[in-house]
C-alpha positions in Angstrom: -74.9 -61.9 3.8 -71.8 -60.4 5.5 -68.3 -61.9 4.9 -68.4 -63.1 8.6 -71.7 -65.0 8.1 -70.5 -66.5 4.9 -67.4 -67.8 6.6 -69.4 -69.2 9.4 -71.9 -70.8 7.0 -69.1 -72.5 5.2 -67.5 -73.9 8.3 -70.9 -75.0 9.6 -71.7 -76.8 6.4 -68.4 -78.7 6.7 -69.4 -79.7 10.2 -72.9 -80.7 9.1 -71.4 -83.0 6.5 -69.4 -84.8 9.3 -72.5 -85.5 11.4 -73.2 -89.2 11.5 -76.6 -90.9 11.3 -79.0 -89.9 14.0 -81.5 -92.5 15.1 -84.9 -91.9 16.6 -83.7 -93.5 19.9 -81.0 -90.7 20.0 -83.7 -88.1 20.4 -85.4 -89.3 23.5 -83.9 -86.9 26.1 -86.5 -84.8 28.0 -87.4 -81.4 26.6 -87.4 -78.7 29.2 -90.3 -76.3 28.7 -89.6 -72.6 28.2 -91.6 -70.7 30.9 -91.9 -67.0 30.2 -93.0 -64.1 32.4 -93.3 -60.4 31.8 -89.6 -60.0 31.0 -87.0 -62.8 30.9 -83.3 -63.5 30.5 -81.7 -66.0 28.2 -78.3 -66.3 29.9 -75.3 -67.3 27.7 -72.2 -69.4 28.4 -69.3 -68.9 26.1 -65.5 -68.9 26.5 -64.7 -66.3 23.9 -66.1 -64.4 21.0 -64.5 -62.6 18.0 -65.8 -59.3 19.2 -65.0 -59.6 23.0 -62.0 -61.9 22.9 -61.4 -64.3 25.7 -64.1 -64.3 28.3 -63.0 -67.2 30.4 -60.0 -69.4 30.6 -59.6 -73.2 30.3 -60.8 -73.5 33.9 -64.2 -72.1 33.1 -66.8 -73.8 35.4 -69.7 -74.2 33.1 -71.7 -76.1 35.6 -71.3 -73.5 38.3 -72.1 -70.7 35.8 -75.2 -72.5 34.7 -76.4 -73.0 38.2 -75.8 -69.3 39.0 -78.0 -68.4 36.0 -80.7 -70.7 37.3 -80.4 -69.2 40.8 -80.9 -65.8 39.2 -84.1 -66.9 37.5 -82.9 -67.3 33.9 -85.7 -68.6 31.6 -83.1 -70.5 29.5 -79.4 -70.9 29.0 -77.7 -70.4 25.7 -74.5 -72.4 25.0 -72.1 -71.5 22.2 -71.1 -74.7 20.3 -69.2 -73.1 17.5 -65.5 -74.3 17.7 -63.5 -72.1 15.3 -64.3 -68.6 16.7 -66.0 -69.2 20.0 -64.2 -72.3 21.4 -67.4 -74.1 21.8 -68.4 -77.8 21.5 -71.5 -79.9 21.8 -69.9 -81.4 24.9 -70.3 -78.1 26.6 -74.0 -78.1 25.9 -74.3 -81.7 27.2 -72.5 -80.7 30.4 -74.9 -77.8 31.0 -78.0 -79.9 30.3 -76.9 -82.5 32.8 -76.3 -79.8 35.4 -79.6 -78.0 35.1 -82.1 -80.6 33.7 -85.2 -78.5 34.4 -84.0 -75.4 32.6 -84.2 -75.2 28.8 -80.8 -75.1 27.1 -80.4 -73.6 23.7 -77.8 -74.4 21.1 -76.3 -71.2 19.8 -74.4 -71.7 16.6 -74.4 -70.9 12.9 -76.7 -73.8 11.9 -77.3 -74.4 8.2 -78.8 -77.9 8.0 -81.8 -79.7 9.7 -79.4 -82.4 10.7 -77.7 -80.0 13.1 -81.0 -79.3 14.7 -81.4 -83.0 15.3 -77.8 -83.1 16.5 -78.7 -80.4 19.1 -81.7 -82.4 20.3 -79.5 -85.5 20.6 -77.2 -83.5 22.9 -80.1 -82.5 25.0 -80.9 -79.0 23.7 -84.5 -77.9 24.2 -84.0 -75.0 21.7 -81.9 -73.7 18.9 -81.0 -70.3 17.4 -81.5 -69.9 13.7 -80.1 -66.9 11.8 -82.5 -65.7 9.1 -79.8 -64.0 7.0 -77.9 -67.3 6.6 -80.9 -69.4 5.4 -83.1 -69.5 2.3 -86.8 -69.6 2.8 -86.9 -73.3 2.0 -84.0 -74.2 4.3 -85.4 -72.0 7.1 -88.7 -73.8 6.8 -87.1 -77.2 6.9 -85.1 -76.3 10.0 -88.1 -74.8 11.8 -90.2 -77.8 11.0 -87.4 -80.1 12.3 -87.2 -78.2 15.6 -90.9 -78.1 16.1 -91.3 -81.8 15.4 -88.7 -82.5 18.1 -90.6 -80.3 20.6 -87.9 -77.6 20.6 -88.3 -73.8 20.8 -86.6 -71.6 18.2 -85.0 -68.2 18.5 -85.1 -66.7 15.0 -82.3 -64.0 14.8 -82.6 -60.9 12.7 -80.1 -58.1 12.0 -82.0 -55.7 9.8 -85.3 -54.7 8.3 -85.2 -57.4 5.6 -84.8 -60.1 8.2 -87.7 -58.8 10.2 -89.9 -58.6 7.1 -89.2 -62.3 6.5 -90.1 -63.1 10.2 -93.3 -61.1 9.8 -94.2 -63.0 6.6 -93.4 -66.3 8.4 -95.8 -65.4 11.2 -98.6 -65.0 8.6 -98.7 -68.8 8.7 -101.3 -69.7 11.3 -99.2 -72.6 12.8 -96.2 -70.3 13.2 -98.4 -67.6 14.6 -99.7 -70.0 17.2 -96.1 -71.2 18.1 -95.1 -67.5 18.5 -98.1 -66.9 20.8 -97.1 -70.0 22.9 -93.5 -68.9 23.2 -92.2 -71.7 21.0 -91.0 -69.2 18.3 -89.1 -66.2 19.5 -87.8 -63.4 17.3 -84.5 -61.8 18.2 -82.7 -58.6 17.1 -78.9 -58.8 17.3 -77.2 -55.4 17.6 -73.8 -56.7 16.5 -72.5 -55.2 13.2 -71.2 -58.3 11.5 -68.7 -56.4 9.4 -67.0 -54.4 12.2 -68.2 -56.7 15.1 -69.1 -53.6 17.0 -72.4 -53.1 18.8 -74.9 -50.8 17.1 -76.4 -49.3 20.3 -79.3 -47.7 18.4 -80.5 -50.7 16.4 -82.8 -52.2 19.1 -84.7 -48.9 19.4 -84.6 -48.2 15.7 -86.1 -51.5 14.7 -88.6 -51.7 17.6 -91.5 -50.3 15.5 -91.0 -53.3 13.1 -91.2 -56.0 15.8 -93.6 -58.8 14.9 -96.4 -59.9 17.1 -94.2 -62.4 19.0 -92.0 -62.6 22.1 -89.0 -60.5 20.9 -85.5 -60.8 22.2 -82.9 -58.1 22.5 -79.5 -59.6 21.8 -75.9 -58.3 22.3 -74.6 -55.2 24.1 -76.9 -55.3 27.2 -74.8 -55.0 30.4 -77.0 -53.5 33.2 -80.4 -53.6 34.7 -81.0 -50.1 33.1 -80.3 -51.7 29.7 -83.0 -54.3 30.4 -85.5 -51.6 31.4 -84.7 -49.7 28.3 -85.3 -52.6 25.9 -88.5 -53.6 27.8 -89.8 -50.1 27.2 -89.2 -50.6 23.4 -91.3 -53.7 23.3 -88.8 -56.5 23.9 -89.9 -59.2 26.4 -86.6 -61.0 26.7 -82.9 -60.2 26.6 -80.1 -62.6 25.6 -77.0 -61.7 27.7 -73.6 -63.3 27.4 -70.4 -61.2 27.8 -71.7 -59.1 30.7 -72.7 -62.3 32.6 -69.5 -64.1 31.8 -67.5 -61.2 33.2 -69.7 -60.6 36.2 -68.6 -61.5 39.7 -72.3 -62.1 40.6 -74.0 -63.5 37.5 -77.0 -64.7 39.5 -77.5 -61.2 40.9 -77.2 -59.6 37.4 -79.7 -62.0 35.9 -82.1 -61.2 38.8 -81.6 -57.4 38.6 -82.2 -57.4 34.8 -85.3 -59.5 35.1 -86.6 -57.2 37.9 -85.9 -54.0 36.0 -87.4 -55.3 32.7 -90.5 -56.6 34.4 -91.0 -53.3 36.3 -90.8 -51.4 33.0 -93.3 -53.7 31.3 -95.7 -53.2 34.3 -95.2 -49.4 34.3 
């Protein structure tokens, strides 16, 4: 595990220890179903990132941003809830869920405990991101089971060949294979180098031959419709896009253009 992930895991564990008791009645908010087409966009809301710096000021209109994403046809919205390096909170996720109740909202964070999955569901999340490299097999299994029991989808994030091997092994389980086939378990490849925080522009293509039999998500570094078309040609059926959308003057249009270009490449 990189030094960055170790630091994030430590901070996340401290936050998990501070989570209070969650009751069954706390988990009754509706789950929005992830509806997937030929090529889809998970559109992200974040105020800053360690790699990109500040993406939006204190006046960030998350409701307006989320509604723009929905107008563009985003399949889901990812909300950063990590506070120390991304300026995120669960309140941001709750705000977005309330604004676009029919669109799945995913909690993106460095989660290390099943209790944080339940915490996300309590806040209204319909999905969570889990980082394979941060979790032992037993902990990953417990967090996956928690999410699926709560009706949530999971984006399982990989960075390298070892992560993908673990994902492939996981999909050898018939129940997980069925979840992947139904779009409840997505497998992502993040192009970010967690030591330098730079984007490895060749990683998505290099790892494409190792993609499992699942809906796979290209993460980080995608900026244009041409980028979406390229990853669709390599076998990815979704893209998670954050910084480019946060900086765009027309986020709805960029979501729409990326979806259109990716879908056209799939159909070609």
